[in-house]
N, C-alpha and C positions, 0 to 999 in steps of 0.2 A: 504494500500500500504506500503510495508516494505522499509527500508532505502536502500536496495541493488538494488532496481528497477532502471534500466537504460532504456532510450528511445533513439531510433534512431532519426535522423533528420526528417525522414518521419513520425514517431510517433508524434513528436512535431507539424508538419504541420497539421496533422489531428486533433489534440487536440485544437490547437489555431486558426486554420483557416488561418494562415499565409502561404505564399509560402515557399518552400524549399530555393529558392534564397534569400528571405528576411532574413530567419533564418541564412543562411550562412553569409550574410552581417553583421548581428548583432554579430555573432561569430567572424568574422574577425576584426571587429572594437573594440572588447573587451567588448561590452555591455553584451553579454551572451556567455561567452566562454564555450566550451564543458567540461564536467566533466572528460571524459576519452576518450579513443580510443579503438575500437575493434581490435582484432588481424589483421584484414585486413585493419586497418587504418581509419575505419569509425568513425565519431564523435558520442559520446554517452553523454546523459544528464541525470542527476538525478532529483528527484522531486524539489529540491531547484532551479535548473536551469529552470525548467518548470515554477515555480512561478515567477522567475525573468523575464522570457520571457513574461508571462502574464502581468506583470506590465509595461514592455516596450511597449507592444502592446496598453495597455490602455492609457498610457501617450501620445503616438504618435497619437492615435485616438482623443485625446483631443486637439491636435494641438501643443504640445510642441516639440521644435526642439531637435536634438540629443544631443547638448551640455547641455541643461537643464536636459534631461533624464539622462545623465551620472552623473550630479551633484546629482540628487536624488538617483541614485543607489550607488554612493560613499558616501552618507549620508552627503554631504556638505550642502544641504538644505532639509527640510522636505517636504513631500507631501502636508500637509496643507498650508505651505508657498507658494509652487509653485502653488497650486490650487487658492489661494487668488490672487496672482499676475496675473495669467492667466485669472481669471474671470474678473479682472479689465480691462485687455487688450481687452477681448472679448466685454465688455460693450462699449468701445470706437468704436470697429469695428461694433457692432450692431447699434449704434447710427448713424454712417456714412452711413451704408446701408439703414437705415430707411429714412434718409434725402435724399439719392439718389432716393429711391423709391418715396418719396413725390415730388421731383423735376420732375421726369419722369412722374408721374401722372398729375402734373400741366401742364407740356409741352403738354401732350396728350390732355388735356381738352382745353387748350388755343390755341393750334396750333402754338406754339412759333417758331420763327426763331432760327437757330443755335446760333446767337448772344445773343438772349434773354435767351436761355437755359443755355448758358455759364454764363451769369450774375446771373441767378437764382441759379445755382450750387455754384458759388463763394460766393454769399451772404448767402445762406442757411447754408453753412458749417462753417461760422464764429463762433467762440467760444462765450460763454455768455459774457466774458469780452470784446471781440471785438465789440459785439453788443452794450454793455453799453457805450463803448468808442465812438462809432459813435454818439449816442444820446448826450453824454457829450460834444463832439465837437460842435454839433449843438446848444446846450444851451449856451456854452461858447461864440460861435460866435455871437449869437443873443442877449444875455442878459449880456455878459461880460462887466464889467466896468460901469454898470448902476445901480442906486439904484431903481430898478423896484419893482413890487409887490413881496415881499419876499415869500409869501405863494404860489403864482403862480409858481415862479421859483423853489421852493422846490418840488412842484407837478410835474413839468416837469422832474426834475432830478431823482425823485423816480420812475416815471412811465416808466420803461425801457421795451423793447420787450424781452419776455422770450419764444422764439420759442421752443415748446416741442420736445422731442427726436423723436417722431413719428408724425410729423405734418400732418394735412390734406392739400390737395392741395390749398384750399383757404387761409390757414395760410401762405403757401409759397408765394402765390400771394401778400398777404397783406404785408409780410415782405419786399419783393422786392420793392413794391410801396412805403412803408414807408421809406426805405433806400434811394430811389431816391428822395423822397420829402424832406427828411432832408438834402440832399446834393444839392438841387436845389437853385442856387444863387438868383433867383427871389423870391422864398418863404422865404428864409433867410432874404432878404431885407424887405419883408413885416412884418415878425415877429420882425425884428429889429425896425421898425417904431412903432410897438405896444409896444415894450419894452421902447422906448424913450418916448412915450406918458405916459406910467405908471410912468416913472421916473419924468417927468414933473409934473404929478399929485401929486406925493409924495413930490416933492419940494414945491408944493403949500399947503401942509398940509394934504393930504389924507393918512390916515393910516388904512383904513377900511378893507384891505385884500380881501379875496374872498367873493363872494356875491351869495351863492347858494340859499338862500331864495328869494332874489330879482329875480334871474333868473327863479325860479319856479313860482313866481307871474306873471312874463311876459308870461311864457309859458301857464299858466292856463288862464289868461285873453285873450290873443291874440288867443289861441287855441279855445276858445269858439267863438270868433268873426269869425275865419276862418271856423269853423264848421257851423256857421249860415250864411255864405256867405256875411258877412259885408265887404263892399269895404273900403279901407283905407281912401278915400276922403269923405266918407259919414258922415252925422251928428251922426250916431250911433258910428262911429269910434272915434269921438271926445270925447265921454264919456269914452271909453276905455283909450285913451291917457291921459285924465285928471286924471283918477284913477291911472295910472302908474306913471305919472310925480310927483304926490303927494307922491307916495311911494319912488321914487328916491330922492325927496327933503328931506324926513324924514331920509333916510339912509345916505345921504351925508351931512346932516345938512346945506341945502341950501334953498334959497327962491324958491318957485314954480312960476317962472316967465319966460318971454321970454328968458332970458339969460340961465336959466337952460335947456330950450328946445334946444337951440343952442348947448350948451355944451353936452347934451345927444345925439344929432344927430351926432356930431363929434365923440363921444365915440363909437357909434354904427358903424359908417363907418370905424373907425380904426380897430375894432374887427370883422368886417363883412366878412373878407376873407374866402370863403368857404373851402379853403385848410386847414385852422386851424381846422375846424370841421372834415375834412377828416383825419387829422393826428390822432385825438383821436379815430375815428372810426376804422382805421387800427390797432392801438395799441390794441383795444379791441378784434378784430378778432384774432390777433397773440396770445394774452395771454389767449384767451378763456373766456374773460369777457363778461357779457351781453352788447350788443351793444346798446347804448342809442339812443332814437329816435332823428331824426334830428331837430335841432332848427332853421335851415336856413330859412324855410318858415315863422316861427314865427317872427324872427328879421327882415326879409325882409318886412313883413307887417307892423311892428312897425315903421321901418325907413320910409316907404312910408307914413304912417299915420302922422308922425311928419312933413315930408316935406309938406304934404297937408295942414298943419296948418300955413304955411308961416313963419316957424321959421328961 
């Protein structure tokens, strides 16, 4: 194609797929002015104008507004700079659309009321920082001002909900339930009592931290008893209790006596709120972590077995 080739507006429309009306608009707005006019006054465009029009069409199809397109054409910004900024904006839009899709799927599966759907949408679209702040407020309200188990408090603060950009409906459900639970005054009061108990224990000299090994020992021993159908009040259960109280006595450097069993029963009752386990279950679902098996039946059996020993 030689440099003297000129195209009519109809030629441009056929080559670009744009309408004549759109090309006229770009010409009148100064984005793609005509190169020349025919003797009859018709607009004519050279190959450079055709290339400019192609660029305008591409940028508009990518969603850029006319002001940004003009800045690119005037070389105020480069195409890579615009592309990077626009890609970032699209990422935000895509994330919002995915969240909306997840909420709608959750509503469809749950048969939610309009009020529940509104709550789901509001909670799901919270930013990561806002979700962290909700959990931080919960921890500050329940453990603030107390010298509770530092390892446990650090675990609570670090285990924040990270709702993925494209969540499954069950993750949306879990996040809504977790948010409601963390803001429930009754649950907060129960967790506050747990924090006060931990602080009292630390004031009495307990600095043992978390007790994963001890929890695993209870789970294993009581799990076997549950599998075997051992009743909490049975003589067989007494053997399990004796084994575990000896383990607690060793861990906490206490005598294995009636006082230890009363202390242990109080400890289990303080920590036995099923909502606390539900909290960690929901957090695991939201974050895509393996959901741990419930320990509620295990500690319910252990508590009943201790009570049956007349502690």
